[in-house]
DSSP file (Angstrom, degrees, kcal/mol; ACC not computed):
  #  RESIDUE AA STRUCTURE BP1 BP2  ACC     N-H-->O    O-->H-N    N-H-->O    O-->H-N    TCO  KAPPA ALPHA  PHI   PSI    X-CA   Y-CA   Z-CA
    1    1 A D    >         0   0    0      0, 0.0     3,-1.1     0, 0.0     0, 0.0   0.000 360.0 360.0 360.0  64.3   71.6  139.2  120.8
    2    2 A A  G >   +     0   0    0      1,-0.3     3,-0.7     2,-0.1     0, 0.0   0.633 360.0  70.2 -70.5 -14.8   71.9  142.8  122.0
    3    3 A S  G 3   +     0   0    0      1,-0.2    -1,-0.3     3,-0.0    61,-0.0   0.207  63.8 103.2 -91.4  18.2   75.6  142.3  123.0
    4    4 A R  G <  S+     0   0    0     -3,-1.1     2,-0.4     1,-0.1    -1,-0.2   0.742  84.4  41.8 -70.8 -20.7   76.8  142.1  119.4
    5    5 A F    <   -     0   0    0     -3,-0.7     2,-0.5     2,-0.0    60,-0.2  -0.966  66.2-158.2-129.3 144.8   78.1  145.6  119.6
    6    6 A V  E     -a   65   0A   0     58,-3.0    60,-3.3    -2,-0.4     2,-0.6  -0.984   8.6-156.7-120.8 121.7   79.9  147.6  122.3
    7    7 A V  E     -a   66   0A   0     -2,-0.5     2,-0.7    58,-0.2    60,-0.2  -0.882   7.6-160.2 -99.7 120.4   79.7  151.4  122.2
    8    8 A L  E     -a   67   0A   0     58,-2.8    60,-3.3    -2,-0.6     2,-0.8  -0.885   7.4-149.0-103.8 110.7   82.6  153.0  124.0
    9    9 A D  E     -a   68   0A   0     -2,-0.7    60,-0.1    58,-0.2     3,-0.1  -0.701  20.7-141.0 -77.6 112.6   82.0  156.6  125.0
   10   10 A E        -     0   0    0     58,-2.3    60,-0.1    -2,-0.8    44,-0.0  -0.311  30.2 -86.2 -69.7 158.8   85.4  158.2  124.9
   11   11 A I        -     0   0    0     39,-0.1    60,-0.4    59,-0.1    -1,-0.1  -0.331  46.2-155.7 -63.0 146.1   86.3  160.7  127.6
   12   12 A Y        -     0   0    0     58,-0.1    59,-0.1    -3,-0.1    -1,-0.0  -0.872  31.3 -79.9-122.4 158.5   85.2  164.3  126.9
   13   13 A P        -     0   0    0      0, 0.0    -1,-0.0     0, 0.0    30,-0.0  -0.290  53.2-172.5 -57.9 138.9   86.5  167.6  128.2
   14   14 A Q        -     0   0    0     26,-0.0    84,-0.1    -3,-0.0     3,-0.1  -0.935  29.0 -93.4-133.8 154.1   85.3  168.4  131.6
   15   15 A P        -     0   0    0      0, 0.0     7,-0.0     0, 0.0    24,-0.0  -0.277  56.3 -89.6 -62.0 154.0   85.5  171.4  134.0
   16   16 A P    >   -     0   0    0      0, 0.0     3,-1.6     0, 0.0     5,-0.1  -0.304  27.9-122.8 -65.7 150.0   88.4  171.4  136.4
   17   17 A L  T 3  S+     0   0    0      1,-0.3    80,-0.0    -3,-0.1     0, 0.0   0.688 105.1  76.0 -66.3 -17.9   87.9  169.7  139.8
   18   18 A S  T 3  S+     0   0    0      2,-0.0    -1,-0.3     3,-0.0     2,-0.2   0.696  79.3  88.3 -68.9 -16.5   88.8  173.0  141.5
   19   19 A M  S <  S-     0   0    0     -3,-1.6     3,-0.1     1,-0.1     5,-0.0  -0.573  83.3-130.1 -81.3 147.3   85.4  174.4  140.6
   20   20 A V  S    S-     0   0    0      1,-0.3     2,-0.2    -2,-0.2    -1,-0.1   0.853  76.7 -55.6 -61.7 -35.9   82.5  173.8  143.0
   21   21 A G     >  -     0   0    0     75,-0.1     4,-3.1     1,-0.1    -1,-0.3  -0.621  51.2-105.5 156.5 143.9   80.4  172.5  140.2
   22   22 A M  H  > S+     0   0    0     74,-1.3     4,-3.0     1,-0.2     5,-0.3   0.912 116.7  49.9 -61.1 -45.5   79.5  174.1  136.9
   23   23 A G  H  > S+     0   0    0     71,-0.5     4,-2.2    72,-0.5    -1,-0.2   0.929 116.4  42.0 -58.6 -46.2   75.9  174.9  137.8
   24   24 A V  H  > S+     0   0    0     71,-0.3     4,-2.6     2,-0.2     5,-0.2   0.913 115.2  50.4 -67.6 -43.9   76.9  176.5  141.1
   25   25 A S  H  X S+     0   0    0     -4,-3.1     4,-2.3     1,-0.2     5,-0.2   0.918 111.7  48.1 -61.6 -43.7   79.9  178.3  139.6
   26   26 A M  H  X S+     0   0    0     -4,-3.0     4,-2.7    -5,-0.3     5,-0.2   0.941 112.2  49.3 -61.1 -47.5   77.7  179.7  136.8
   27   27 A Q  H  X S+     0   0    0     -4,-2.2     4,-2.4    -5,-0.3    -2,-0.2   0.928 111.9  47.8 -59.7 -47.1   75.1  180.9  139.2
   28   28 A K  H  X S+     0   0    0     -4,-2.6     4,-1.5     1,-0.2    -1,-0.2   0.920 113.8  47.0 -61.6 -44.6   77.5  182.6  141.5
   29   29 A R  H  <>S+     0   0    0     -4,-2.3     5,-3.3    -5,-0.2    -1,-0.2   0.925 113.2  47.6 -64.8 -43.9   79.3  184.4  138.7
   30   30 A L  H ><5S+     0   0    0     -4,-2.7     3,-1.2     1,-0.2    -1,-0.2   0.884 109.7  53.1 -66.5 -37.6   76.1  185.6  137.0
   31   31 A M  H 3<5S+     0   0    0     -4,-2.4    -1,-0.2     1,-0.3    -2,-0.2   0.823 113.1  44.7 -65.1 -29.9   74.7  186.8  140.3
   32   32 A R  T 3<5S-     0   0    0     -4,-1.5    -1,-0.3    -5,-0.2    -2,-0.2   0.300 114.3-117.2 -95.7   8.7   77.9  188.9  140.8
   33   33 A N  T < 5 +     0   0    0     -3,-1.2     2,-0.2     1,-0.2    -3,-0.2   0.856  63.3 153.5  55.9  37.4   77.9  190.1  137.2
   34   34 A Q      < -     0   0    0     -5,-3.3    -1,-0.2    -6,-0.2    -2,-0.1  -0.620  49.6 -95.7 -94.0 156.5   81.2  188.3  136.7
   35   35 A H        -     0   0    0     -2,-0.2    -1,-0.1     1,-0.1    -3,-0.0  -0.347  29.1-175.4 -68.5 148.8   82.4  187.1  133.3
   36   36 A V    >   +     0   0    0      1,-0.1     3,-1.9     2,-0.1    -1,-0.1   0.281  58.2 102.8-121.4   4.1   81.8  183.5  132.3
   37   37 A D  T 3  S+     0   0    0      1,-0.3    -1,-0.1    46,-0.1    -2,-0.0   0.521  73.7  62.8 -72.7  -2.5   83.7  183.6  129.0
   38   38 A D  T 3  S+     0   0    0      1,-0.1     2,-2.1    -3,-0.0    -1,-0.3   0.401  71.7 104.5 -95.3   1.4   86.7  181.8  130.6
   39   39 A L    <   +     0   0    0     -3,-1.9    45,-2.4   -24,-0.0    46,-0.4  -0.503  68.2  77.6 -84.8  73.9   84.6  178.6  131.3
   40   40 A K  E     -B   83   0B   0     -2,-2.1     2,-0.3    43,-0.2    43,-0.2  -0.951  61.9-143.3-163.3 171.5   86.1  176.6  128.5
   41   41 A V  E     -B   82   0B   0     41,-1.9    41,-3.2    -2,-0.3     2,-0.3  -0.977  30.1-106.3-144.0 153.2   89.2  174.7  127.4
   42   42 A S  E  >  -B   81   0B   0     -2,-0.3     4,-1.9    39,-0.2    39,-0.3  -0.608  20.3-134.2 -80.3 143.0   90.9  174.4  124.1
   43   43 A L  H  > S+     0   0    0     37,-2.2     4,-2.6    -2,-0.3     5,-0.2   0.863 106.2  58.3 -61.9 -35.8   90.4  171.1  122.2
   44   44 A K  H  > S+     0   0    0     36,-0.5     4,-2.2     1,-0.2    -1,-0.2   0.922 106.6  45.7 -61.3 -46.1   94.1  171.0  121.5
   45   45 A S  H  > S+     0   0    0      2,-0.2     4,-2.5     1,-0.2    -1,-0.2   0.874 112.3  52.4 -67.8 -35.6   95.0  171.1  125.2
   46   46 A F  H  X S+     0   0    0     -4,-1.9     4,-1.9     2,-0.2    -2,-0.2   0.946 111.1  46.3 -62.0 -48.3   92.4  168.5  126.0
   47   47 A K  H  < S+     0   0    0     -4,-2.6    -2,-0.2     1,-0.2    -1,-0.2   0.874 113.4  49.7 -63.6 -37.2   93.8  166.1  123.3
   48   48 A K  H >< S+     0   0    0     -4,-2.2     3,-1.2    -5,-0.2     4,-0.3   0.925 109.7  50.6 -66.4 -44.2   97.4  166.8  124.5
   49   49 A R  H 3< S+     0   0    0     -4,-2.5     3,-0.3     1,-0.3    -2,-0.2   0.857 120.8  34.5 -62.3 -35.7   96.5  166.1  128.1
   50   50 A F  T 3X S+     0   0    0     -4,-1.9     4,-2.2     1,-0.2    -1,-0.3   0.043  79.4 120.1-109.4  25.5   94.8  162.8  127.2
   51   51 A A  H <> S+     0   0    0     -3,-1.2     4,-2.3     1,-0.2    -1,-0.2   0.882  76.3  51.3 -57.7 -41.2   97.1  161.7  124.4
   52   52 A N  H  > S+     0   0    0     -4,-0.3     4,-2.1    -3,-0.3    -1,-0.2   0.892 108.0  52.7 -65.5 -38.6   98.1  158.5  126.1
   53   53 A Y  H  > S+     0   0    0      1,-0.2     4,-2.0     2,-0.2    -2,-0.2   0.941 112.6  43.6 -60.0 -49.3   94.4  157.6  126.7
   54   54 A F  H  X S+     0   0    0     -4,-2.2     4,-2.0     1,-0.2    -2,-0.2   0.850 110.4  56.1 -68.7 -33.5   93.6  158.0  123.0
   55   55 A A  H  X S+     0   0    0     -4,-2.3     4,-0.5    -5,-0.2    -1,-0.2   0.898 108.1  48.4 -63.6 -40.0   96.7  156.2  122.0
   56   56 A R  H >< S+     0   0    0     -4,-2.1     3,-1.1     1,-0.2     4,-0.3   0.902 109.5  52.1 -66.7 -40.2   95.7  153.2  124.1
   57   57 A L  H >< S+     0   0    0     -4,-2.0     3,-1.8     1,-0.3    -1,-0.2   0.873 101.2  61.8 -62.8 -35.1   92.2  153.2  122.6
   58   58 A D  H 3< S+     0   0    0     -4,-2.0    -1,-0.3     1,-0.3    -2,-0.2   0.715  95.9  61.9 -63.5 -19.2   93.7  153.2  119.1
   59   59 A L  T << S+     0   0    0     -3,-1.1     2,-0.7    -4,-0.5    -1,-0.3   0.584  81.2  97.0 -82.2 -10.4   95.2  149.8  120.0
   60   60 A L    <   +     0   0    0     -3,-1.8     2,-0.5    -4,-0.3    -3,-0.0  -0.714  48.3 174.6 -84.3 115.1   91.8  148.3  120.4
   61   61 A H        +     0   0    0     -2,-0.7    -3,-0.0     3,-0.0    -1,-0.0  -0.808  16.7 143.0-125.7  90.5   90.8  146.5  117.2
   62   62 A F    >   -     0   0    0     -2,-0.5     3,-1.5     3,-0.1    -2,-0.0  -0.994  47.5-138.8-127.4 133.3   87.5  144.6  117.7
   63   63 A P  T 3  S+     0   0    0      0, 0.0    -1,-0.1     0, 0.0    -2,-0.0   0.759 104.7  48.1 -64.7 -23.2   84.9  144.4  114.9
   64   64 A N  T 3  S+     0   0    0    -59,-0.1   -58,-3.0   -61,-0.0     2,-0.5   0.400  88.4 104.0 -98.0   3.9   82.1  144.9  117.3
   65   65 A L  E <   -a    6   0A   0     -3,-1.5     2,-0.6   -60,-0.2   -58,-0.2  -0.752  48.6-171.2 -90.3 126.0   83.6  147.9  119.1
   66   66 A I  E     -a    7   0A   0    -60,-3.3   -58,-2.8    -2,-0.5     2,-0.5  -0.964  12.5-148.8-117.1 114.8   82.2  151.3  118.2
   67   67 A R  E     -a    8   0A   0     -2,-0.6     2,-0.8   -60,-0.2   -58,-0.2  -0.707   5.0-150.8 -85.8 129.1   84.1  154.3  119.5
   68   68 A H  E     -a    9   0A   0    -60,-3.3   -58,-2.3    -2,-0.5     2,-1.9  -0.879   5.1-149.7-102.8 108.4   81.9  157.3  120.3
   69   69 A N    >>  +     0   0    0     -2,-0.8     3,-0.8     1,-0.2     4,-0.8  -0.555  25.0 171.0 -77.2  82.6   84.0  160.5  119.9
   70   70 A T  H 3>  +     0   0    0     -2,-1.9     4,-2.6     1,-0.2     3,-0.4   0.795  68.9  65.1 -68.5 -28.6   82.1  162.5  122.5
   71   71 A S  H 3> S+     0   0    0    -60,-0.4     4,-2.2     1,-0.2    -1,-0.2   0.824  93.9  61.4 -66.1 -28.4   84.6  165.4  122.4
   72   72 A A  H <4 S+     0   0    0     -3,-0.8    -1,-0.2     2,-0.2    -2,-0.2   0.902 111.6  38.5 -62.0 -39.6   83.6  166.1  118.8
   73   73 A A  H >< S+     0   0    0     -4,-0.8     3,-1.3    -3,-0.4    -2,-0.2   0.912 117.0  48.4 -76.8 -43.7   80.0  166.8  120.0
   74   74 A V  H 3< S+     0   0    0     -4,-2.6     9,-0.5     1,-0.3     3,-0.3   0.810 120.8  38.2 -67.5 -28.9   80.9  168.5  123.2
   75   75 A C  T 3< S+     0   0    0     -4,-2.2     6,-0.4    -5,-0.2     5,-0.3   0.058  89.3 101.3-108.2  24.3   83.4  170.8  121.4
   76   76 A G    <   +     0   0    0     -3,-1.3    -1,-0.2     1,-0.2     3,-0.2   0.531  59.2  76.0 -90.6  -6.0   81.4  171.3  118.3
   77   77 A E  S    S+     0   0    0     -3,-0.3     2,-0.4     1,-0.3    -1,-0.2   0.882 109.4  16.3 -74.4 -37.5   80.0  174.7  118.8
   78   78 A E  B >  S-C   81   0B   0      3,-0.6     3,-2.3    -3,-0.2    -1,-0.3  -0.996  95.2-101.5-138.8 129.2   83.1  176.7  118.1
   79   79 A E  T 3  S+     0   0    0     -2,-0.4    -3,-0.1     1,-0.3     3,-0.1  -0.250 103.6   1.1 -57.1 124.6   86.1  175.2  116.3
   80   80 A G  T 3  S+     0   0    0     -5,-0.3   -37,-2.2     1,-0.2   -36,-0.5   0.470 111.0 100.9  81.4   2.5   88.9  174.2  118.7
   81   81 A V  E <   -BC  42  78B   0     -3,-2.3    -3,-0.6    -6,-0.4     2,-0.6  -0.973  52.8-160.0-127.0 135.4   87.0  175.3  121.8
   82   82 A C  E     -B   41   0B   0    -41,-3.2   -41,-1.9    -2,-0.4     2,-0.2  -0.937  18.1-158.3-112.5 108.9   85.1  173.2  124.4
   83   83 A W  E     -B   40   0B   0     -2,-0.6   -43,-0.2    -9,-0.5    -6,-0.1  -0.602  16.5-148.2 -88.3 147.0   82.6  175.4  126.3
   84   84 A W  S    S+     0   0    0    -45,-2.4     9,-2.6    -2,-0.2    10,-0.6   0.439  81.4  32.2 -90.3  -1.6   81.3  174.4  129.8
   85   85 A Y  B    S-D   92   0C   0    -46,-0.4     2,-0.7     7,-0.3     7,-0.3  -0.976  89.9 -95.1-151.5 160.9   78.0  176.1  129.1
   86   86 A N     >  -     0   0    0      5,-3.4     4,-2.1    -2,-0.3     5,-0.4  -0.709  31.1-157.7 -78.9 115.5   75.5  176.9  126.4
   87   87 A R  T  4 S+     0   0    0     -2,-0.7    -1,-0.1     1,-0.2     5,-0.0   0.631  86.1  58.0 -75.9 -12.1   76.3  180.5  125.4
   88   88 A R  T  4 S+     0   0    0      3,-0.1    -1,-0.2     1,-0.1    -2,-0.0   0.881 126.8  13.0 -81.9 -40.7   72.9  181.2  124.0
   89   89 A N  T  4 S-     0   0    0      2,-0.1    -2,-0.2    -3,-0.1     3,-0.1   0.418  96.5-123.4-117.0   0.5   70.9  180.5  127.2
   90   90 A L     <  +     0   0    0     -4,-2.1     2,-0.4     1,-0.2    -3,-0.2   0.736  58.0 149.9  62.3  26.4   73.7  180.4  129.8
   91   91 A H        -     0   0    0     -5,-0.4    -5,-3.4     1,-0.0    -1,-0.2  -0.745  48.9-116.9 -86.9 136.2   72.7  176.9  130.9
   92   92 A S  B     -D   85   0C   0     -2,-0.4    12,-0.4    -7,-0.3    11,-0.3  -0.415   8.8-148.6 -68.7 144.7   75.6  174.8  132.2
   93   93 A Y  S    S+     0   0    0     -9,-2.6     8,-2.0    10,-0.2     2,-0.4   0.605  83.1  55.5 -84.5 -13.8   76.5  171.6  130.3
   94   94 A F  B     -E  100   0D   0    -10,-0.6   -71,-0.5     6,-0.3     6,-0.3  -0.946  59.1-159.8-125.4 139.9   77.6  169.9  133.6
   95   95 A T  S    S-     0   0    0      4,-3.1   -72,-0.5    -2,-0.4   -71,-0.3   0.847  90.2 -19.5 -78.8 -36.8   75.9  169.4  136.9
   96   96 A D  S    S-     0   0    0      3,-0.7   -74,-1.3   -75,-0.2   -75,-0.1  -0.011 110.7 -49.2-134.2-119.2   79.2  168.9  138.6
   97   97 A H  S    S+     0   0    0    -76,-0.1   -76,-0.1   -77,-0.1     3,-0.0   0.648 129.8   8.7-102.4 -19.3   82.6  168.1  137.0
   98   98 A T  S    S+     0   0    0    -84,-0.1     2,-0.4     1,-0.1   -86,-0.1   0.624  99.9  92.4-133.9 -27.5   81.6  165.1  134.9
   99   99 A H        -     0   0    0      1,-0.1    -4,-3.1    -5,-0.0    -3,-0.7  -0.610  67.2-131.3 -86.2 132.9   77.8  164.6  134.7
  100  100 A L  B     -E   94   0D   0     -2,-0.4    -6,-0.3    -6,-0.3    -7,-0.1  -0.527  10.1-140.6 -84.6 144.6   76.0  166.2  131.9
  101  101 A T     >  -     0   0    0     -8,-2.0     4,-2.9    -2,-0.2     5,-0.2  -0.268  43.3 -87.5 -83.2-179.6   72.8  168.3  132.2
  102  102 A D  H  > S+     0   0    0      1,-0.2     4,-2.0     2,-0.2     5,-0.1   0.899 133.2  51.4 -58.1 -40.5   70.0  168.1  129.7
  103  103 A D  H  > S+     0   0    0    -11,-0.3     4,-0.9     2,-0.2    -1,-0.2   0.899 111.0  48.0 -63.5 -39.9   71.7  170.8  127.7
  104  104 A G  H >> S+     0   0    0    -12,-0.4     3,-0.7     1,-0.2     4,-0.6   0.910 110.9  49.8 -66.6 -43.0   74.9  168.8  127.8
  105  105 A L  H >X S+     0   0    0     -4,-2.9     3,-1.2     1,-0.2     4,-0.6   0.845 101.7  63.8 -64.2 -33.2   73.2  165.6  126.8
  106  106 A E  H >< S+     0   0    0     -4,-2.0     3,-0.8     1,-0.3     4,-0.5   0.831  93.4  62.6 -60.7 -31.4   71.5  167.4  123.9
  107  107 A L  H << S+     0   0    0     -4,-0.9     4,-0.3    -3,-0.7    -1,-0.3   0.813 106.4  45.3 -61.2 -29.7   75.0  168.0  122.4
  108  108 A L  H <X S+     0   0    0     -3,-1.2     4,-2.5    -4,-0.6     5,-0.3   0.516  85.9  94.2 -93.3  -6.5   75.4  164.2  122.1
  109  109 A R  H <X S+     0   0    0     -3,-0.8     4,-2.5    -4,-0.6     5,-0.2   0.915  85.9  46.0 -55.0 -50.7   72.0  163.5  120.6
  110  110 A D  H  > S+     0   0    0     -4,-0.5     4,-2.4     1,-0.2    -1,-0.2   0.899 113.2  48.8 -63.5 -41.4   73.0  163.5  117.0
  111  111 A S  H  > S+     0   0    0     -4,-0.3     4,-2.2     2,-0.2    -1,-0.2   0.898 112.6  47.9 -68.6 -38.3   76.1  161.4  117.5
  112  112 A Y  H  X S+     0   0    0     -4,-2.5     4,-2.7     2,-0.2    -2,-0.2   0.906 110.8  52.3 -65.2 -40.2   74.2  158.8  119.4
  113  113 A T  H  X S+     0   0    0     -4,-2.5     4,-2.3    -5,-0.3    -2,-0.2   0.920 109.8  48.9 -61.0 -43.9   71.5  158.8  116.7
  114  114 A T  H  X S+     0   0    0     -4,-2.4     4,-2.3     2,-0.2    -1,-0.2   0.916 111.1  49.8 -61.9 -44.2   74.1  158.2  114.1
  115  115 A I  H  X S+     0   0    0     -4,-2.2     4,-2.3     1,-0.2    -2,-0.2   0.936 111.5  48.2 -60.8 -47.2   75.6  155.3  116.0
  116  116 A L  H  X S+     0   0    0     -4,-2.7     4,-2.4     1,-0.2    -1,-0.2   0.890 110.8  50.9 -63.2 -39.4   72.3  153.7  116.6
  117  117 A K  H  X S+     0   0    0     -4,-2.3     4,-1.7     2,-0.2    -1,-0.2   0.911 110.6  49.2 -63.5 -41.7   71.4  154.0  112.9
  118  118 A N  H  X S+     0   0    0     -4,-2.3     4,-1.3     2,-0.2    -2,-0.2   0.886 110.5  50.5 -65.3 -38.7   74.7  152.4  111.9
  119  119 A I  H  X S+     0   0    0     -4,-2.3     4,-0.8     1,-0.2     3,-0.4   0.928 108.0  52.9 -63.6 -44.2   74.2  149.6  114.3
  120  120 A M  H >< S+     0   0    0     -4,-2.4     3,-0.6     1,-0.2    -1,-0.2   0.865 107.0  52.5 -60.9 -36.2   70.7  148.9  112.9
  121  121 A K  H 3< S+     0   0    0     -4,-1.7    -1,-0.2     1,-0.2    -2,-0.2   0.825 109.3  50.3 -66.8 -31.2   72.1  148.7  109.4
  122  122 A R  H 3<        0   0    0     -4,-1.3    -1,-0.2    -3,-0.4    -2,-0.2   0.558 360.0 360.0 -86.8  -8.9   74.7  146.1  110.6
  123  123 A L    <<        0   0    0     -4,-0.8    -1,-0.2    -3,-0.6    -2,-0.1   0.487 360.0 360.0 -77.4 360.0   72.2  143.8  112.3
């Protein structure tokens, strides 16, 4: 009975569509010795932009629904800031505008592990 729980991955901050794609943008900037420290968004502006989305999710009250706060993981490196890339190794977190790279997925590993452990306890 695997359908006893539904995990809803909430929307997470993403690079603007005006960018070619994070990987390509990062590569071009680094090759030209350009700064990459603007490749981020504030968590506050993200929450404000999607306030209606989160308000609608707050109206969902189902005992088998588990909301996955993906923005907490994606924006967890520096308080209040959501970076589009790993600042230690300069790897992009996004392949394009929405799809995560291995580095991006790694940000979510702990939260997914916690969710799965909680589900196993409830079975």
